[in-house]
C-alpha positions in Angstrom: -26.6 9.3 -14.9 -25.0 8.8 -11.5 -21.3 8.3 -11.1 -19.8 4.9 -10.0 -16.5 4.1 -8.3 -14.6 1.2 -9.9 -11.6 -1.1 -9.3 -8.8 1.5 -8.8 -10.4 3.2 -5.8 -7.6 4.2 -3.4 -9.9 5.4 -0.5 -8.0 8.7 -0.6 -11.4 10.3 0.0 -10.6 13.4 -2.0 -14.0 12.7 -3.7 -15.8 12.9 -0.4 -14.8 16.5 0.3 -15.5 17.5 -3.4 -19.0 16.1 -3.4 -21.6 18.9 -2.8 -24.4 16.6 -1.8 -22.6 14.1 0.6 -23.4 11.0 -1.5 -20.1 9.1 -1.1 -19.7 6.7 1.7 -18.2 5.5 4.0 -16.5 8.9 4.5 -13.7 9.6 7.0 -15.1 9.6 10.5 -18.0 7.3 9.6 -18.1 3.7 10.9 -16.4 1.3 8.5 -14.2 3.8 6.7 -10.9 2.5 8.0 -11.8 -1.1 6.9 -13.8 -0.3 3.7 -12.8 -2.1 0.6 -13.6 1.0 -1.5 -16.0 3.9 -1.5 -19.5 3.9 -2.9 -21.7 6.6 -4.6 -25.3 6.7 -3.6 -27.2 6.7 -7.0 -30.3 8.2 -5.4 -28.5 11.2 -4.1 -25.8 11.8 -6.8 -26.6 14.9 -8.9 -24.2 14.0 -11.8 -22.0 17.0 -11.3 -18.7 15.1 -11.9 -16.8 16.9 -9.1 -15.8 13.5 -7.6 -14.3 12.3 -10.9 -12.4 15.6 -11.4 -10.5 15.2 -8.2 -10.0 11.4 -8.1 -6.2 10.9 -8.2 -6.4 7.4 -9.8 -9.2 7.9 -12.4 -11.5 5.4 -10.7 -14.8 7.3 -11.1 -16.9 7.2 -14.2 -20.5 7.9 -15.2 -22.6 4.7 -15.2 -23.3 5.0 -18.9 -19.6 4.9 -19.7 -18.9 1.6 -18.0 -18.0 -1.3 -20.2 -17.2 -5.0 -19.9 -16.5 -6.2 -16.4 -16.6 -2.7 -15.0 -20.4 -3.0 -15.4 -20.2 -5.3 -12.3 -19.5 -2.2 -10.2 -23.1 -1.2 -10.7 -24.0 -4.3 -8.7 -21.2 -3.8 -6.2 -22.4 -0.2 -5.6 -26.1 -1.2 -5.3 -25.2 -4.0 -3.0 -23.5 -1.6 -0.5 -26.5 0.7 -0.3 -29.0 -2.2 0.0 -27.1 -4.1 2.6 -26.1 -3.8 6.3 -22.9 -2.0 5.4 -24.9 1.1 4.4 -26.9 1.0 7.6 -23.7 1.4 9.5 -23.2 4.7 7.8 -26.5 6.0 9.2 -25.1 5.6 12.8 -24.0 8.8 14.5 -20.8 10.1 13.1 -18.0 10.5 15.7 -17.1 14.1 16.4 -13.8 15.1 14.8 -11.8 17.4 17.0 -11.2 20.9 15.8 -7.7 21.6 14.5 -5.7 23.9 16.7 -4.9 27.4 15.5 -1.6 29.1 15.9 -1.4 32.9 16.1 -0.1 34.7 13.0 3.6 35.6 13.3 4.4 32.7 15.5 7.7 30.9 15.0 8.2 28.5 12.2 7.3 24.9 13.0 10.0 22.5 11.7 9.0 18.9 11.3 11.1 16.0 10.0 9.3 13.0 8.3 11.1 9.7 8.0 9.9 7.9 4.8 8.5 9.0 1.5 5.6 6.6 1.0 1.9 7.5 1.1 1.7 8.1 4.9 4.8 10.3 4.8 3.6 12.2 1.8 0.1 12.7 3.2 1.6 14.0 6.5 3.8 16.4 4.6 0.9 17.7 2.5 -1.2 18.1 5.6 1.5 20.2 7.2 2.6 22.2 4.2 -0.9 23.1 3.1 -1.9 24.7 6.3 -2.6 28.4 6.3 -2.7 29.1 10.1 1.0 28.2 10.8 4.3 28.5 9.0 5.7 25.0 8.5 8.9 23.7 7.1 9.1 19.9 6.4 12.3 17.8 6.0 11.7 14.4 4.4 14.3 11.8 4.9 14.3 8.6 2.8 16.6 5.6 3.1 16.5 4.8 -0.6 17.6 7.0 -3.5 14.0 6.7 -4.9 10.8 8.1 -3.4 7.3 6.4 -3.3 7.4 3.6 -0.7 4.3 1.5 -1.1 3.2 3.2 -4.4 6.5 2.4 -6.1 7.3 -1.0 -4.5 4.0 -2.4 -3.2 1.4 -1.8 -5.9 1.2 -4.4 -8.6 2.7 -3.4 -12.0 -0.6 -3.9 -13.8 -2.4 -1.5 -11.5 -1.1 1.5 -13.5 -4.0 3.8 -12.4 -3.3 3.3 -8.7 0.4 4.1 -9.4 -0.6 7.5 -10.7 -0.9 8.5 -7.1 2.9 9.2 -7.4 2.1 12.4 -9.3 0.1 13.7 -6.4 2.9 13.0 -4.0 5.5 14.5 -6.3 3.7 17.8 -6.0 4.1 17.7 -2.3 7.9 17.4 -2.7 8.0 20.6 -4.7 6.0 22.6 -2.3 7.6 25.7 -0.7 8.9 24.7 2.7 9.8 21.1 1.7 13.4 19.8 1.9 14.1 16.3 0.8 17.1 14.0 1.6 17.3 10.7 -0.3 19.7 7.9 0.2 20.0 8.8 3.9 19.3 6.2 6.5 18.1 7.1 10.0 20.1 5.0 12.5 23.1 4.7 10.2 23.8 8.2 8.9 21.9 10.2 11.5 20.0 9.3 14.7 16.4 10.2 15.5 17.7 12.3 18.5 20.0 14.2 16.2 17.1 14.9 13.9 15.1 16.1 16.9 17.8 18.6 17.8 17.1 20.4 14.5 13.3 20.0 14.4 10.3 20.5 16.8 9.0 17.1 16.0 9.8 13.9 14.1 7.2 11.8 12.3 8.3 8.2 11.5 6.4 6.8 8.5 8.5 3.8 7.5 5.7 1.2 6.8 5.8 -2.5 7.4 8.9 -4.2 6.0 8.6 -7.8 7.3 6.4 -10.8 6.5 4.4 -12.6 9.1 5.3 -16.3 9.5 3.1 -19.4 9.9 5.2 -21.4 12.3 4.6 -24.5 10.1 7.2 -27.3 9.8 9.4 -26.9 6.7 8.8 -23.2 6.5 12.5 -22.6 6.4 13.0 -24.7 3.3 14.5 -22.9 0.2 11.6 -22.1 -2.2 9.3 -20.9 0.6 9.3 -17.1 0.5 7.3 -14.2 1.9 5.0 -12.5 -0.6 6.5 -9.1 0.4 9.9 -10.2 -0.9 8.4 -11.4 -4.2 6.4 -8.2 -4.6 9.5 -6.1 -3.9 11.5 -8.2 -6.4 9.1 -7.7 -9.3 8.6 -4.0 -8.5 12.3 -3.3 -8.7 13.2 -2.7 -5.0 17.0 -2.3 -4.8 17.2 -4.5 -1.7 15.6 -7.4 -3.5 16.8 -7.1 -7.0 19.1 -10.1 -6.5 16.5 -12.4 -5.0 15.9 -15.7 -6.8 12.6 -17.6 -7.2 12.2 -21.1 -8.7 9.7 -20.7 -11.5 10.5 -24.0 -13.2 7.6 -26.0 -11.7 4.1 -25.8 -13.3 2.4 -25.2 -10.0 3.0 -22.5 -7.3 1.1 -22.2 -4.0 0.2 -18.9 -2.3 -0.8 -19.2 1.4 -3.4 -16.5 2.2 -6.1 -15.0 0.0 -5.9 -11.2 0.6 -5.2 -8.6 -2.0 -1.4 -9.2 -2.0 -2.0 -12.9 -2.5 -4.1 -12.2 -5.6 -1.5 -9.8 -6.8 1.3 -12.3 -6.7 -0.9 -15.1 -8.2 -1.8 -12.8 -11.1 1.9 -11.9 -11.7 2.9 -15.6 -11.8 0.5 -16.5 -14.6 0.0 -13.3 -16.5 1.0 -13.1 -20.1 4.6 -11.7 -20.3 3.5 -9.6 -23.3 0.9 -7.9 -21.1 3.5 -7.3 -18.4 5.9 -5.7 -20.9 3.5 -2.7 -21.0 3.8 -2.1 -17.3 6.6 -0.8 -15.0 7.6 -4.3 -13.8 11.3 -4.6 -13.1 13.2 -5.9 -16.2 14.9 -8.7 -14.2 11.5 -10.0 -13.0 10.0 -9.8 -16.5 12.7 -11.9 -18.0 12.4 -14.5 -15.2 8.6 -14.7 -15.4 8.7 -14.9 -19.2 11.1 -17.9 -19.0 9.2 -19.6 -16.2 6.9 -22.6 -16.4 4.2 -21.7 -13.9 0.8 -22.5 -15.3 -1.3 -22.9 -12.1 -1.3 -21.0 -8.9 -3.3 -22.5 -6.0 -4.3 -19.8 -3.5 -5.0 -21.3 -0.1 -7.6 -19.8 2.4 -7.6 -21.3 5.9 -11.3 -20.4 6.3 -14.4 -20.7 4.1 -15.4 -18.5 1.1 -17.4 -16.1 3.3 -14.1 -15.2 5.1 -12.1 -14.5 2.0 -9.7 -11.6 2.8 -9.5 -10.1 -0.7 -11.6 -7.2 -1.7 -14.3 -7.4 -4.4 -12.4 -5.1 -6.8 -9.3 -7.3 -6.6 -11.4 -10.4 -7.1 -13.1 -8.8 -10.1 -9.7 -7.8 -11.4 -8.7 -11.5 -11.7 -11.3 -12.0 -14.3 -9.7 -9.5 -16.6 -6.5 -11.5 -17.1 -6.4 -12.7 -20.7 -5.9 -16.4 -21.1 -6.3 -17.3 -17.4 -9.1 -19.0 -15.7 -10.1 -18.2 -12.2 -11.4 -21.4 -10.5 -13.0 -22.0 -7.1 -12.2 -25.5 -5.9 -15.4 -26.8 -4.3 -18.9 -25.5 -3.7 -19.7 -22.1 -2.3 -23.0 -22.1 -0.4 -25.0 -18.9 -0.7 -28.1 -17.6 1.1 -30.2 -14.5 1.2 -27.7 -12.7 3.4 -24.6 -13.7 1.4 -22.3 -10.8 0.5 -21.6 -9.8 -3.1 -18.1 -11.3 -2.7 -19.5 -14.7 -1.7 -22.0 -14.6 -4.6 -19.1 -13.8 -7.0 -17.1 -16.7 -5.7 -20.1 -18.9 -6.2 -20.3 -17.9 -9.8 -16.6 -18.7 -10.3 -17.2 -22.1 -8.7 -19.5 -23.2 -11.5 -17.7 -21.5 -14.4 -16.3 -23.7 -17.1 -12.4 -23.6 -17.4 -11.3 -22.7 -20.9 -7.5 -22.1 -20.7 -4.3 -23.9 -19.8 -3.3 -21.3 -17.2 -5.4 -20.8 -14.1 -5.6 -19.4 -10.6 -7.4 -21.9 -8.2 -9.0 -20.4 -5.1 -9.1 -23.2 -2.5 -10.9 -22.6 0.8 -10.9 -24.4 4.2 -7.3 -25.5 3.5 -4.8 -24.8 6.2 -1.1 -25.5 5.4 0.2 -27.9 8.1 3.6 -28.8 6.6 5.9 -27.7 3.8 7.2 -30.8 2.1 10.8 -31.5 0.9 14.3 -32.1 2.1 16.8 -29.8 0.2 14.1 -27.5 -1.0 10.3 -27.2 -1.0 8.5 -29.7 -3.2 4.9 -29.3 -2.0 2.4 -28.3 0.7 0.3 -30.5 3.0 -3.0 -28.9 3.7 -5.6 -29.8 6.3 -9.3 -29.5 5.9 -11.6 -28.6 8.8 -12.3 -32.4 9.4 -8.5 -32.9 9.8 -8.1 -34.9 6.5 -5.0 -33.8 4.6 -4.0 -33.4 1.0 -0.6 -33.0 -0.5 -0.1 -30.4 -3.3 3.1 -30.6 -5.4 4.7 -27.2 -5.9 8.1 -25.7 -6.7 7.4 -22.3 -5.2 5.4 -21.3 -2.1 4.7 -17.7 -1.2 3.5 -16.9 2.2 1.0 -14.0 2.1 -0.6 -13.7 5.6 0.3 -10.1 6.3 3.2 -7.7 7.0 4.6 -6.3 10.2 6.9 -3.5 11.0 10.5 -3.6 12.2 11.9 -1.9 15.3 12.9 1.7 14.6 16.2 2.8 16.2 15.5 5.2 19.0 11.8 4.5 19.4 10.0 1.9 21.7 8.6 -1.0 19.7 5.5 -3.1 20.4 6.6 -6.6 19.2 3.1 -8.1 19.6 1.6 -5.7 17.0 4.7 -5.1 15.0 4.3 -1.3 15.4 6.0 1.6 17.2 4.2 1.9 20.6 1.8 4.8 20.2 -1.6 6.2 21.0 -3.2 8.1 18.1 0.1 8.8 16.5 1.9 10.0 19.7 4.8 7.7 20.4 4.6 6.4 24.0 7.5 5.2 26.2 6.3 1.6 25.9 3.3 -0.5 25.0 2.2 -0.4 28.6 3.2 3.1 29.5 1.0 5.7 27.7 3.1 8.7 28.6 4.0 10.3 25.3 7.5 10.6 24.2 7.8 14.3 23.6 8.1 15.4 19.9 8.0 11.8 18.5 5.1 10.7 16.3 4.3 7.9 13.8 2.0 7.6 10.8 0.9 4.8 8.5 1.6 1.1 8.9 4.3 1.5 11.5 1.6 3.3 13.5 -1.5 1.1 13.1 -0.3 -2.1 11.4 -0.7 -3.1 7.7 -4.4 -2.3 7.2 -6.4 -0.4 4.7 -5.3 0.8 1.2 -3.2 3.7 0.0 -5.8 6.4 0.6 -6.5 5.1 4.2 -3.1 6.6 5.1 -4.5 10.1 4.4 -6.8 10.0 7.4 -4.2 8.3 9.5 -1.6 11.0 8.7 -4.2 13.7 9.4 -4.8 12.3 12.8 -1.1 12.3 13.6 -0.6 15.8 12.3 -3.6 17.0 14.4 -1.9 15.5 17.5 1.4 17.1 16.7 -0.2 20.5 16.1 -2.2 20.2 19.3 1.0 19.6 21.2 2.7 22.5 19.5 -0.2 24.8 20.3 0.0 23.7 23.9 3.8 24.4 24.1 4.7 20.8 24.6 7.3 20.6 21.8 10.9 21.5 22.5 12.4 24.3 20.5 15.2 22.9 18.3 18.8 23.9 19.2 20.0 23.5 15.6 19.0 25.3 12.5 18.0 24.0 9.0 21.4 25.0 7.7 23.1 23.2 10.5 21.1 20.0 9.8 22.1 20.2 6.1 25.7 20.4 7.1 25.3 17.4 9.4 23.7 15.3 6.6 26.2 16.3 4.0 29.0 15.5 6.4 27.6 12.1 7.2 26.3 11.3 3.7 28.0 13.4 1.0 26.1 11.7 -1.8 22.6 12.4 -0.4 20.2 13.3 -3.1 17.6 16.1 -3.2 14.1 16.7 -4.6 15.7 18.1 -7.7 17.7 14.9 -8.1 14.5 12.9 -7.8 12.8 15.0 -10.5 15.7 14.1 -12.8 15.4 10.4 -12.0 11.6 10.4 -12.4 11.8 12.1 -15.8 14.5 9.8 -16.9 12.5 6.7 -16.0 9.4 8.0 -17.7 11.3 9.0 -20.8 12.8 5.5 -21.1 9.3 4.1 -20.5 7.8 6.1 -23.4 10.5 4.7 -25.7 9.2 1.2 -24.9 5.5 1.9 -24.5 5.6 1.6 -20.7 4.7 4.0 -17.9 8.4 4.0 -16.8 11.5 1.8 -16.7 12.6 1.6 -13.1 16.2 2.1 -12.2 18.0 0.1 -9.5 20.7 2.7 -9.3 20.1 6.4 -10.0 23.5 7.0 -11.4 22.5 6.7 -15.1 19.8 9.3 -14.8 22.0 11.8 -12.9 24.9 11.3 -15.3 22.6 11.8 -18.3 21.3 15.1 -16.8 24.8 16.3 -16.0 26.1 15.6 -19.5 23.2 17.5 -21.1 24.3 20.8 -19.5 
């Protein structure tokens, strides 16, 4: 009875270190790990101990005899990995992982500031605070009054298991040595240089907060939006709560076919009653319930074999009640076709049964957005240059994210990241001299690639670089103390919130959620939670 990884896999790789027989691949350090769609358990090696399932933070691992319904497809997905060329890559020599530096007992306390509170920031904090060979204090600084970053504002509401990662990260905030400041913006309330005066090092982990653009005529028309804005809107991000999307037309078009594209397509046609059981923002739920969208066309500029979505996300589409997933056109398959391509071929011949549907259309490059005062459709071009016009009242561009320049650090505009090598910030994209005491982790470091758990290895690499520099005496001793930094923050931002405040907010949201059969009811403003807590004492 081997265990099987299913849809919610976050690539955190906690299961890899827990496995006593090394049967989970690709593992960190192995070829293909950073780009893997998910992890896979070798059924011929698994000894059925269940250690991997015990540590999985999102409950994605089950014994094969407990799989039901569409989850049974993961038996094929797993078998396909170990039978195909992807598995052969794992057999290549594993790159050596540099040993972590050690610091002599009794050495001075290392003080590190981390900007951000999403997965990469939380993994970096955990990596530092869990070390036994050096005394570390971590200061986390978050612009919003809420923590979570990508987990809170990027994961689709109906992926409740994935969102359970927030409990893991919450434990980090409560660790001894952690100090948290929420509702404090670096660059507005305090500069990165001022932070550095009170810390040995600063790790910036702010993610990617902009959409890539297409450069297509009509892209500036009202009704053409970035998918990131739409995702932030339905996830209750305070910066996007007032956004408006025209949902009055029966058809919407999504440009791009990665995981985010499938997320937004699913949200547009999902049954509102199903969404009521999630943590979707109330304003988005009301708007989607009142909307008229019945068809979402998802455009891929290349063929089916180049579809950017992962197999788990594609399988997840098939679980939406009352919605057909249709592939427009034929999908040729051969003996070397991937599981994803074979799955698309099955969808191409399936018989539609419902009045709501998601249409996956390949070899369709948008060449113009149509309309005058607002978007009314999309003109798409096939590889032979013939064009087709699709009527649509809403267009969501989902072709990737990019980071924004961070005040006080050099920015590589071509990649949309802070210029760095292995997490060490460098003076410029052409000058690889490190900027002493400045580091990055997550998407602002490497670009928007991988899934939530991928940030764990990314953060570990950055922390290893930081500790190596610390051990070598390359970090400058801070001139200000932790108490002095607290005075500075309180002076600049008197209303700054703490980890205790976040605990109050988190409990309040979950309590309101339980009252309505939901995981949580998200706040846009923390005041109601804090007032309720104050009045109860």
